C-alpha positions as CSV (number, residue, x, y, z in Angstrom):
1,M,-4.9,34.5,-13.8
2,D,-1.8,36.6,-13.6
3,S,0.1,34.4,-16.1
4,P,-0.7,32.3,-19.2
5,I,-1.9,28.8,-18.6
6,R,0.8,26.2,-19.6
7,Y,-1.0,23.0,-18.5
8,L,-4.6,22.1,-17.7
9,K,-6.2,18.9,-16.4
10,L,-9.8,18.1,-15.5
11,I,-9.9,16.0,-12.4
12,G,-13.6,15.8,-11.9
13,G,-15.4,15.6,-8.6
14,P,-19.0,15.4,-7.3
15,S,-21.7,16.8,-9.5
16,D,-21.6,20.6,-9.5
17,Y,-18.3,20.5,-7.6
18,E,-16.0,19.4,-10.4
19,S,-12.5,21.0,-10.6
20,V,-9.7,21.7,-12.9
21,L,-5.9,21.8,-12.2
22,L,-4.0,24.7,-13.8
23,G,-0.3,25.0,-14.3
24,L,0.9,28.5,-15.1
25,K,3.9,29.8,-17.0
26,N,5.0,31.7,-13.9
27,G,5.1,28.5,-11.8
28,G,1.7,28.8,-10.1
29,V,-0.4,25.7,-9.6
30,Y,-4.1,26.3,-9.0
31,Q,-7.3,24.2,-8.4
32,V,-10.4,25.9,-9.8
33,F,-13.9,24.6,-8.9
34,V,-16.8,25.2,-11.3
35,N,-19.0,26.6,-8.4
36,N,-16.3,28.9,-7.0
37,P,-14.9,31.9,-8.9
38,F,-11.8,32.1,-6.7
39,P,-8.9,29.8,-7.7
40,Q,-7.1,27.9,-4.9
41,L,-3.3,28.1,-4.9
42,L,-1.8,24.7,-4.4
43,A,1.9,25.4,-4.9
44,K,4.3,27.9,-6.4
45,Q,7.4,26.8,-8.4
46,N,10.2,28.9,-9.8
47,G,9.8,27.7,-13.4
48,V,7.2,26.9,-16.0
49,I,4.8,24.2,-15.1
50,F,4.9,21.2,-17.5
51,C,2.5,18.7,-15.8
52,V,0.2,18.5,-12.8
53,D,-2.0,15.8,-11.2
54,M,-3.8,15.3,-7.9
55,N,-4.3,12.0,-6.1
56,I,-7.7,10.3,-5.8
57,N,-8.5,11.5,-2.3
58,R,-7.3,15.1,-3.0
59,T,-4.5,15.2,-0.4
60,K,-1.4,15.3,-2.5
61,V,-0.5,17.2,-5.7
62,A,2.3,16.2,-8.1
63,I,4.0,18.9,-10.2
64,I,6.7,18.8,-12.9
65,D,8.3,22.0,-13.8
66,D,10.8,23.1,-16.6
67,T,13.7,21.5,-14.7
68,L,12.0,18.2,-15.4
69,T,11.9,17.5,-11.6
70,L,8.8,15.9,-10.0
71,Y,7.6,17.6,-6.7
72,V,4.9,16.1,-4.5
73,Y,3.2,18.4,-2.0
74,N,0.7,17.9,0.8
75,V,-2.3,19.9,-0.4
76,R,-3.4,21.0,3.1
77,T,0.0,22.0,4.7
78,K,1.9,22.8,1.4
79,E,4.7,20.7,2.7
80,L,7.1,19.2,0.1
81,L,6.9,15.5,0.7
82,Y,9.5,14.4,-1.8
83,Q,11.0,15.1,-5.2
84,E,12.4,13.0,-8.1
85,P,14.6,13.9,-11.1
86,N,14.1,13.1,-14.8
87,A,10.3,13.5,-15.0
88,Q,8.3,14.5,-18.0
89,T,4.7,13.3,-17.3
90,V,3.1,12.1,-14.1
91,A,-0.2,10.3,-13.1
92,W,-1.6,9.3,-9.7
93,N,-3.1,5.8,-9.4
94,I,-6.9,6.2,-9.3
95,S,-7.2,3.0,-7.1
96,F,-4.5,3.7,-4.5
97,P,-3.9,7.3,-3.3
98,D,-0.3,6.8,-2.3
99,M,1.1,5.5,-5.6
100,L,2.0,7.5,-8.7
101,A,3.9,6.8,-11.9
102,F,6.1,9.2,-13.9
103,S,8.0,8.9,-17.1
104,G,11.2,10.4,-18.4
105,D,14.7,9.7,-19.8
106,G,13.4,6.5,-21.4
107,F,12.0,5.0,-18.2
108,I,8.7,4.7,-16.3
109,N,9.0,5.0,-12.6
110,I,6.6,3.8,-9.9
111,K,6.7,5.6,-6.5
112,V,4.7,4.2,-3.5
113,A,4.5,6.3,-0.3
114,D,8.1,7.1,0.8
115,F,9.5,3.8,-0.6
116,P,12.3,3.8,-3.2
117,V,11.3,4.2,-6.9
118,Y,10.7,1.1,-9.0
119,R,12.1,1.7,-12.5
120,Q,11.3,0.0,-15.8
121,N,12.8,0.6,-19.2
122,L,9.8,1.7,-21.4
123,Q,9.3,4.5,-23.9
124,G,6.2,6.7,-23.8
125,L,4.3,9.4,-22.0
126,I,2.1,8.3,-19.0
127,V,-1.5,9.4,-19.5
128,G,-3.2,7.3,-16.8
129,F,-2.6,4.8,-14.0
130,N,-5.3,2.4,-12.7
131,G,-4.6,-0.6,-10.5
132,C,-1.5,-2.3,-11.8
133,T,-1.9,-0.9,-15.3
134,I,-0.1,2.2,-16.7
135,Y,-1.4,3.7,-19.9
136,L,1.4,5.0,-22.2
137,L,1.2,7.1,-25.3
138,H,4.2,6.5,-27.6
139,L,4.2,8.2,-30.9
140,C,0.6,7.6,-32.1
141,A,-0.1,4.4,-30.2
142,M,-1.7,3.9,-26.8
143,S,-0.8,0.8,-24.7
144,G,-1.6,-0.6,-21.3
145,I,1.5,-1.9,-19.4
146,T,1.1,-4.1,-16.3
147,V,3.6,-3.2,-13.5
148,P,4.3,-5.2,-10.3
149,V,3.6,-3.8,-6.9
150,T,5.0,-6.8,-4.9
151,D,8.0,-4.9,-3.6
152,A,5.8,-2.2,-2.1
153,V,3.5,-4.7,-0.5
154,Y,6.4,-6.4,1.3
155,R,7.8,-3.0,2.4
156,Y,4.4,-2.2,3.9
157,I,4.5,-5.6,5.7
158,G,8.0,-4.8,7.0
159,K,6.7,-1.5,8.4
160,K,3.6,-3.3,9.9
161,Q,1.3,-1.1,7.8
162,L,-0.9,-4.1,7.0
163,D,-4.0,-2.2,6.0
164,N,-2.0,-0.4,3.3
165,A,-0.4,-3.7,2.3
166,Y,-3.8,-5.3,1.9
167,R,-5.3,-2.5,-0.1
168,L,-2.3,-2.5,-2.4
169,A,-2.3,-6.3,-2.8
170,C,-5.9,-6.1,-3.9
171,L,-4.8,-4.4,-7.1
172,G,-3.4,-7.8,-8.2
173,E,-1.0,-10.1,-6.4
174,T,0.2,-13.7,-6.4
175,S,-0.8,-16.4,-4.0
176,K,2.7,-16.3,-2.5
177,T,2.3,-12.6,-1.6
178,W,-1.2,-13.2,-0.2
179,E,0.2,-16.0,1.9
180,A,3.0,-13.9,3.3
181,L,0.5,-11.1,4.1
182,G,-1.9,-13.5,5.8
183,H,0.9,-14.8,8.1
184,A,2.0,-11.2,8.9
185,C,-1.6,-10.3,9.8
186,L,-1.8,-13.4,12.1
187,E,1.4,-12.5,13.9
188,Q,0.1,-9.0,14.5
189,G,-3.3,-10.1,15.7
190,Q,-5.2,-8.7,12.8
191,F,-7.4,-11.7,12.3
192,N,-10.0,-10.1,10.1
193,L,-7.4,-9.1,7.6
194,A,-5.7,-12.5,7.9
195,K,-9.0,-14.2,7.1
196,K,-9.4,-12.1,4.0
197,C,-5.9,-13.0,2.8
198,F,-6.3,-16.7,3.3
199,S,-9.7,-16.7,1.8
200,R,-8.3,-15.4,-1.4
201,I,-5.9,-18.4,-1.7
202,R,-8.4,-20.8,-0.2
203,D,-6.0,-21.9,2.5
204,V,-8.3,-24.1,4.6
205,K,-5.7,-24.9,7.2
206,Y,-5.3,-21.3,8.4
207,L,-9.0,-20.5,7.9
208,N,-9.8,-23.3,10.3
209,L,-7.3,-21.8,12.8
210,L,-9.0,-18.4,12.5
211,A,-12.4,-20.1,13.0
212,N,-11.0,-21.6,16.2
213,Y,-10.0,-18.1,17.3
214,E,-13.5,-16.8,16.6
215,E,-15.0,-19.6,18.7
216,A,-12.6,-18.9,21.6
217,T,-13.5,-15.2,21.4
218,K,-17.2,-16.1,21.8
219,R,-16.3,-18.1,24.9
220,G,-14.3,-15.2,26.3
221,E,-11.1,-17.2,26.0
222,N,-9.2,-15.0,23.6
223,K,-5.6,-14.4,24.6
224,M,-3.0,-13.2,22.1
225,N,-0.2,-15.4,23.4
226,I,-2.3,-18.5,23.3
227,N,-3.5,-17.6,19.8
228,L,0.1,-17.1,18.7
229,G,1.0,-20.4,20.3
230,D,-1.6,-22.2,18.2
231,Y,-0.4,-20.4,15.1
232,Y,3.2,-21.4,15.7
233,A,2.2,-24.9,16.4
234,Y,0.3,-25.0,13.1
235,G,3.4,-23.9,11.3
236,G,5.7,-26.4,13.0
237,R,7.5,-23.8,15.2
238,F,7.0,-25.8,18.4
239,Q,9.5,-24.0,20.6
240,D,7.9,-20.6,19.7
241,A,4.5,-22.2,20.4
242,A,5.6,-23.5,23.8
243,R,7.1,-20.1,24.7
244,N,3.8,-18.3,23.9
245,Y,1.7,-20.9,25.8
246,Q,3.9,-20.3,28.8
247,H,3.5,-16.5,28.5
248,G,-0.2,-16.9,28.1
249,G,-0.5,-18.9,31.3
250,A,-1.3,-22.2,29.6
251,P,1.8,-24.4,30.0
252,E,-0.4,-27.5,29.9
253,R,-1.0,-26.7,26.2
254,A,2.7,-26.9,25.6
255,M,2.9,-30.2,27.5
256,T,0.0,-31.7,25.5
257,M,1.6,-30.5,22.2
258,F,4.9,-32.1,22.9
259,S,3.3,-35.3,24.2
260,D,1.3,-35.6,21.0
261,L,4.5,-35.1,19.0
262,R,6.2,-37.8,21.2
263,M,8.8,-35.2,22.3
264,F,8.6,-36.4,25.9
265,D,11.7,-34.6,27.1
266,Q,10.2,-31.3,26.0
267,A,6.9,-32.3,27.6
268,K,8.8,-32.8,30.9
269,V,10.4,-29.4,30.7
270,S,6.9,-27.9,30.1
271,L,5.6,-29.8,33.1
272,K,8.4,-28.5,35.4
273,R,7.7,-24.9,34.3
274,K,4.0,-25.4,35.1
């Protein structure tokens, strides 16, 4: 190395392919593999490196330098993804590769993907992050603090990134969040994910609806508009249900639905459209 090592972290890896992260006094950040004598340069900062960590799938590296600024880079392209001020220590979540936590200025901060930072007033240095638990070292005491990820789950839902929302919710979410995610999956036609969500909260009503979808698929009758019509009918959104039945080429379903509800005027309208 062309400079003294300021920070070192063992990040493991497959047997005989373990690696170490090195932060140098001249601002260099390297990854060194035990089976390779040549260090891999990850990033180069202008100041002394205070802290380094790499996410679980080895695609991003987080760096804190002597300006107490957090920088996150793409390992492959070296692109700076984002930066955050007032950071002293940082740790990636070992269960979710797009979430990290950093501490500084009397706060711990949670950053998920490109969403805004969630901040909580807590003292200590972050030494680990697993699931919804942050491990803090304060003076001589180590403690595990549970932090919420609900806001990030809903942000993923809003961006229709439902796979990410599901994986993040698996770290520990409430029944209300699972229900919201299940409904979002249904509306987007991701029925397998929806089934997993409703199974977690034992919502028999919508599990039965999904079972009906599976039977319709086996019969070759699977149409998204008709499925959405059934879904809206289950939720009491009858006008939305009728509209989807019409678009799906099954106006008779709308007529039957309104007749069963004794909404005969609406049934007549559906009949005329047919």
